[in-house]
MARKEDREN-411101 format. One record per residue (C-alpha): residue number from 1; residue in three letters; z, y, x. Coordinates in steps of 0.25 Angstrom, whole numbers. Example, Ala and Ser with C-alpha at 12.3 -4.5 7.8 and 13.67 -1.06 7.14 Angstrom:
BEGIN
PT   kollo   migu       z       y       x
PT       1    ALA      31     -18      49
PT       2    SER      29      -4      55
***
This chain:
BEGIN
PT   kollo   migu       z       y       x
PT       1    UNK       0       0       0
PT       2    UNK       4      10      11
PT       3    UNK     -10       6      19
PT       4    UNK     -17       9       6
PT       5    UNK     -11      23       4
PT       6    UNK     -13      26      19
PT       7    UNK     -28      22      18
PT       8    UNK     -29      31       5
PT       9    UNK     -23      43      12
PT      10    UNK     -32      41      24
PT      11    UNK     -44      41      15
PT      12    UNK     -40      54       8
PT      13    UNK     -38      60      22
PT      14    UNK     -52      55      26
PT      15    UNK     -58      62      14
PT      16    UNK     -62      77      15
PT      17    UNK     -55      86       5
PT      18    UNK     -66      93      -3
PT      19    UNK     -58     106      -3
PT      20    UNK     -59     107      12
PT      21    UNK     -74     104      14
PT      22    UNK     -80     116      21
PT      23    UNK     -91     122      12
PT      24    UNK    -105     123      18
PT      25    UNK    -113     135      16
PT      26    UNK    -128     139      16
PT      27    UNK    -136     152      17
PT      28    UNK    -140     154      31
PT      29    UNK    -155     153      26
PT      30    UNK    -152     163      14
PT      31    UNK    -160     175      21
PT      32    UNK    -172     166      23
PT      33    UNK    -172     161       8
PT      34    UNK    -170     175       3
PT      35    UNK    -182     180      11
PT      36    UNK    -191     169       6
PT      37    UNK    -186     171      -8
PT      38    UNK    -188     186      -8
PT      39    UNK    -202     184      -3
PT      40    UNK    -205     173     -13
PT      41    UNK    -200     181     -25
PT      42    UNK    -208     193     -20
PT      43    UNK    -221     184     -19
PT      44    UNK    -219     179     -33
PT      45    UNK    -217     193     -38
PT      46    UNK    -230     198     -31
PT      47    UNK    -238     186     -36
PT      48    UNK    -233     189     -51
PT      49    UNK    -236     204     -49
PT      50    UNK    -250     201     -43
PT      51    UNK    -253     193     -56
PT      52    UNK    -247     203     -65
PT      53    UNK    -255     214     -58
PT      54    UNK    -268     207     -59
PT      55    UNK    -266     204     -74
PT      56    UNK    -262     218     -77
PT      57    UNK    -274     224     -70
PT      58    UNK    -283     214     -77
PT      59    UNK    -278     219     -91
PT      60    UNK    -279     233     -86
PT      61    UNK    -265     236     -88
PT      62    UNK    -260     239     -74
PT      63    UNK    -251     251     -74
PT      64    UNK    -246     261     -64
PT      65    UNK    -232     256     -65
PT      66    UNK    -237     242     -61
PT      67    UNK    -245     247     -49
PT      68    UNK    -232     254     -43
PT      69    UNK    -222     243     -47
PT      70    UNK    -224     234     -34
PT      71    UNK    -220     245     -25
PT      72    UNK    -208     249     -33
PT      73    UNK    -204     234     -34
PT      74    UNK    -203     233     -19
PT      75    UNK    -195     246     -19
PT      76    UNK    -186     240     -30
PT      77    UNK    -184     227     -22
PT      78    UNK    -180     235     -10
PT      79    UNK    -171     245     -17
PT      80    UNK    -164     234     -24
PT      81    UNK    -162     226     -11
PT      82    UNK    -158     238      -3
PT      83    UNK    -147     241     -14
PT      84    UNK    -141     227     -13
PT      85    UNK    -141     228       2
PT      86    UNK    -135     242       3
PT      87    UNK    -124     238      -8
PT      88    UNK    -121     226       1
PT      89    UNK    -120     235      13
PT      90    UNK    -109     243       6
PT      91    UNK    -101     233      -1
PT      92    UNK    -105     219       4
PT      93    UNK    -109     221      19
PT      94    UNK    -105     206      22
PT      95    UNK    -117     202      13
PT      96    UNK    -127     209      23
PT      97    UNK    -131     204      37
PT      98    UNK    -124     211      48
PT      99    UNK    -136     217      54
PT     100    UNK    -141     223      40
PT     101    UNK    -127     229      38
PT     102    UNK    -127     235      52
PT     103    UNK    -141     241      50
PT     104    UNK    -138     247      36
PT     105    UNK    -125     253      42
PT     106    UNK    -133     259      54
PT     107    UNK    -143     266      44
PT     108    UNK    -132     270      34
PT     109    UNK    -123     277      45
PT     110    UNK    -111     278      36
PT     111    UNK     -96     277      40
PT     112    UNK     -91     263      38
PT     113    UNK     -78     269      32
PT     114    UNK     -85     275      21
PT     115    UNK     -92     262      18
PT     116    UNK     -79     255      18
PT     117    UNK     -73     266       9
PT     118    UNK     -84     263      -2
PT     119    UNK     -82     248      -1
PT     120    UNK     -67     250      -3
PT     121    UNK     -70     259     -15
PT     122    UNK     -78     248     -21
PT     123    UNK     -67     238     -18
PT     124    UNK     -57     247     -25
PT     125    UNK     -49     249     -12
PT     126    UNK     -53     264     -10
PT     127    UNK     -49     270     -23
PT     128    UNK     -51     285     -27
PT     129    UNK     -39     292     -32
PT     130    UNK     -29     282     -26
PT     131    UNK     -22     280     -13
PT     132    UNK     -26     265      -9
PT     133    UNK     -24     267       6
PT     134    UNK     -39     269       9
PT     135    UNK     -39     283      13
PT     136    UNK     -39     280      28
PT     137    UNK     -53     274      27
PT     138    UNK     -60     287      24
PT     139    UNK     -50     296      30
PT     140    UNK     -53     291      44
PT     141    UNK     -68     295      41
PT     142    UNK     -63     309      36
PT     143    UNK     -56     311      50
PT     144    UNK     -69     306      57
PT     145    UNK     -78     316      50
PT     146    UNK     -69     328      48
PT     147    UNK     -67     327      33
PT     148    UNK     -55     330      25
PT     149    UNK     -46     318      26
PT     150    UNK     -44     318      11
PT     151    UNK     -58     314       9
PT     152    UNK     -54     300      14
PT     153    UNK     -43     298       4
PT     154    UNK     -48     292      -9
PT     155    UNK     -35     296     -16
PT     156    UNK     -38     311     -14
PT     157    UNK     -54     312     -13
PT     158    UNK     -62     306     -24
PT     159    UNK     -73     302     -21
PT     160    UNK     -76     300      -6
PT     161    UNK     -83     314      -3
PT     162    UNK     -98     313      -1
PT     163    UNK     -97     320      12
PT     164    UNK     -90     307      17
PT     165    UNK    -102     299      12
PT     166    UNK    -111     309      20
PT     167    UNK    -103     307      32
PT     168    UNK    -106     319      41
PT     169    UNK    -117     325      32
PT     170    UNK    -108     335      24
PT     171    UNK    -106     335       9
PT     172    UNK    -120     337       4
PT     173    UNK    -126     324      -1
PT     174    UNK    -141     328       0
PT     175    UNK    -139     333      15
PT     176    UNK    -132     319      18
PT     177    UNK    -144     312      12
PT     178    UNK    -154     320      20
PT     179    UNK    -146     318      32
PT     180    UNK    -145     303      30
PT     181    UNK    -161     303      28
PT     182    UNK    -163     310      41
PT     183    UNK    -153     302      49
PT     184    UNK    -158     289      44
PT     185    UNK    -173     293      46
PT     186    UNK    -170     296      60
PT     187    UNK    -163     283      62
PT     188    UNK    -174     275      55
PT     189    UNK    -185     282      63
PT     190    UNK    -179     278      76
PT     191    UNK    -180     263      71
PT     192    UNK    -193     263      63
PT     193    UNK    -202     271      72
PT     194    UNK    -200     262      85
PT     195    UNK    -201     250      76
PT     196    UNK    -214     254      69
PT     197    UNK    -220     257      83
PT     198    UNK    -216     244      89
PT     199    UNK    -221     236      77
PT     200    UNK    -235     243      78
PT     201    UNK    -236     244      93
PT     202    UNK    -249     236      94
PT     203    UNK    -255     245      83
PT     204    UNK    -251     258      88
PT     205    UNK    -265     261      94
PT     206    UNK    -268     274      86
PT     207    UNK    -261     287      81
PT     208    UNK    -262     282      67
PT     209    UNK    -254     269      70
PT     210    UNK    -243     277      77
PT     211    UNK    -243     286      65
PT     212    UNK    -242     275      55
PT     213    UNK    -230     268      63
PT     214    UNK    -222     281      63
PT     215    UNK    -226     284      49
PT     216    UNK    -221     270      44
PT     217    UNK    -208     272      53
PT     218    UNK    -205     286      47
PT     219    UNK    -207     280      33
PT     220    UNK    -198     269      35
PT     221    UNK    -188     279      41
PT     222    UNK    -189     287      29
PT     223    UNK    -186     275      20
PT     224    UNK    -173     271      27
PT     225    UNK    -169     286      28
PT     226    UNK    -171     287      13
PT     227    UNK    -164     274      10
PT     228    UNK    -151     279      17
PT     229    UNK    -151     293      12
PT     230    UNK    -154     289      -3
PT     231    UNK    -143     279      -2
PT     232    UNK    -133     290       2
PT     233    UNK    -138     300      -7
PT     234    UNK    -137     291     -19
PT     235    UNK    -123     287     -16
PT     236    UNK    -120     302     -16
PT     237    UNK    -127     305     -29
PT     238    UNK    -120     293     -35
PT     239    UNK    -106     296     -31
PT     240    UNK    -105     312     -31
PT     241    UNK    -118     319     -35
PT     242    UNK    -124     312     -48
PT     243    UNK    -115     300     -51
PT     244    UNK    -102     308     -55
PT     245    UNK    -111     318     -63
PT     246    UNK    -118     307     -71
PT     247    UNK    -105     298     -73
PT     248    UNK     -92     306     -75
PT     249    UNK     -80     301     -66
PT     250    UNK     -73     295     -78
PT     251    UNK     -85     286     -80
PT     252    UNK     -89     283     -65
PT     253    UNK     -78     286     -56
PT     254    UNK     -79     290     -41
PT     255    UNK     -73     277     -38
PT     256    UNK     -84     270     -45
PT     257    UNK     -95     278     -38
PT     258    UNK     -89     275     -24
PT     259    UNK     -86     260     -27
PT     260    UNK    -101     257     -28
PT     261    UNK    -109     265     -37
PT     262    UNK    -113     276     -27
PT     263    UNK    -116     265     -17
PT     264    UNK    -124     258     -27
PT     265    UNK    -132     270     -30
PT     266    UNK    -136     271     -16
PT     267    UNK    -140     257     -15
PT     268    UNK    -149     258     -27
PT     269    UNK    -156     270     -23
PT     270    UNK    -158     269      -8
PT     271    UNK    -168     257      -8
PT     272    UNK    -178     266     -16
PT     273    UNK    -181     273      -3
PT     274    UNK    -190     261       0
PT     275    UNK    -200     269      -8
PT     276    UNK    -202     278       5
PT     277    UNK    -209     266      11
PT     278    UNK    -223     261       9
PT     279    UNK    -225     250      -1
PT     280    UNK    -227     239       9
PT     281    UNK    -214     243      16
PT     282    UNK    -207     243       3
PT     283    UNK    -211     228       1
PT     284    UNK    -207     224      15
PT     285    UNK    -193     230      14
PT     286    UNK    -191     225       0
PT     287    UNK    -194     211       4
PT     288    UNK    -185     213      17
PT     289    UNK    -173     218      10
PT     290    UNK    -173     210      -3
PT     291    UNK    -169     196       4
PT     292    UNK    -157     204      11
PT     293    UNK    -153     210      -2
PT     294    UNK    -153     196      -9
PT     295    UNK    -145     191       3
PT     296    UNK    -133     201       0
PT     297    UNK    -133     196     -14
PT     298    UNK    -134     181     -12
PT     299    UNK    -123     173      -4
PT     300    UNK    -126     172      11
PT     301    UNK    -119     158      11
PT     302    UNK    -117     149       0
PT     303    UNK    -113     134      -3
PT     304    UNK    -123     124       3
PT     305    UNK    -124     117     -10
PT     306    UNK    -132     128     -15
PT     307    UNK    -142     129      -3
PT     308    UNK    -152     121     -11
PT     309    UNK    -154     134     -19
PT     310    UNK    -158     142      -7
PT     311    UNK    -167     131      -2
PT     312    UNK    -174     131     -16
PT     313    UNK    -176     146     -15
PT     314    UNK    -181     145      -1
PT     315    UNK    -191     134      -4
PT     316    UNK    -197     140     -16
PT     317    UNK    -198     154      -9
PT     318    UNK    -205     148       3
PT     319    UNK    -214     140      -5
PT     320    UNK    -219     152     -13
PT     321    UNK    -221     160       0
PT     322    UNK    -228     149       8
PT     323    UNK    -237     146      -4
PT     324    UNK    -241     161      -6
PT     325    UNK    -243     163       9
PT     326    UNK    -253     152       8
PT     327    UNK    -260     155      -5
PT     328    UNK    -258     170      -7
PT     329    UNK    -252     176       6
PT     330    UNK    -256     191       2
PT     331    UNK    -245     189      -9
PT     332    UNK    -233     188       1
PT     333    UNK    -230     202       4
PT     334    UNK    -226     210      17
PT     335    UNK    -225     206      31
PT     336    UNK    -219     193      28
PT     337    UNK    -232     189      20
PT     338    UNK    -241     193      31
PT     339    UNK    -234     186      42
PT     340    UNK    -232     173      34
PT     341    UNK    -246     173      30
PT     342    UNK    -251     174      44
PT     343    UNK    -242     163      48
PT     344    UNK    -247     154      38
PT     345    UNK    -262     156      40
***
């Protein structure tokens, strides 16, 4: 009897406790899957739109709205994707790749203490009209910039003054927006002009080709500068200029504006700066940013038992892309389409 009990005990010890099994995660290939899925969806929409356009023209019903819709569709995709990415940069930075987060921070050029204050407002830690022990966060910023120390105390100053959002540009929101545009334009020119010249080095055999390279670089610089300045100006319009006049403080409080509404306004508006770019560049940027926006919404890692879903999505997307690259390569848009078609020839 004792031997039997001893054997049973050893058997129980030999079995693994299911509650202590380490879970297995998948998701390392998510970026590739989202890239393929985005391209496949774009391809299907392009084919459907091509048939719709052919049918409408055959009926003599093709309208001006339908003629300009594709250009605005790419702009809309980019604006939506940019809004998601910018919202994540403010409130969910862990969802973005580190390189992406650093690059946005370098372009935005905003004091990290101000960003942290807005995050704490959203979490309900930094509260207007109450002493919650958070005054030190912005008071240190006030000391560094030479502002009144009371500006950093949410119990005394409601809301955070626009001058603090403007950093060292003074209280005028329009002046700040213009200053942001100029500074970002200068920064972008230092990046885009050398890149354009480097990419076209073999083709820079005439004055017109050099002019085209510089023109494209200036246009891209204007786009990035518009993106940044529109974001900041939209934040100011929402929280102090237009928002409080449209919605009384008893309906939408300063706390509500600074807990996400003002940042949301900036996120929604900044992406429309893509209209500065040429239609072909809008298309490329939309297809570049869309999978990255999707990656911030979807889980980066997930239980391995659901990996079959990602495999199915990738398999279908790859099948659609490869089939179209063989049969109708012109329908696969952008640089990716041209490169993939040349590889498969």
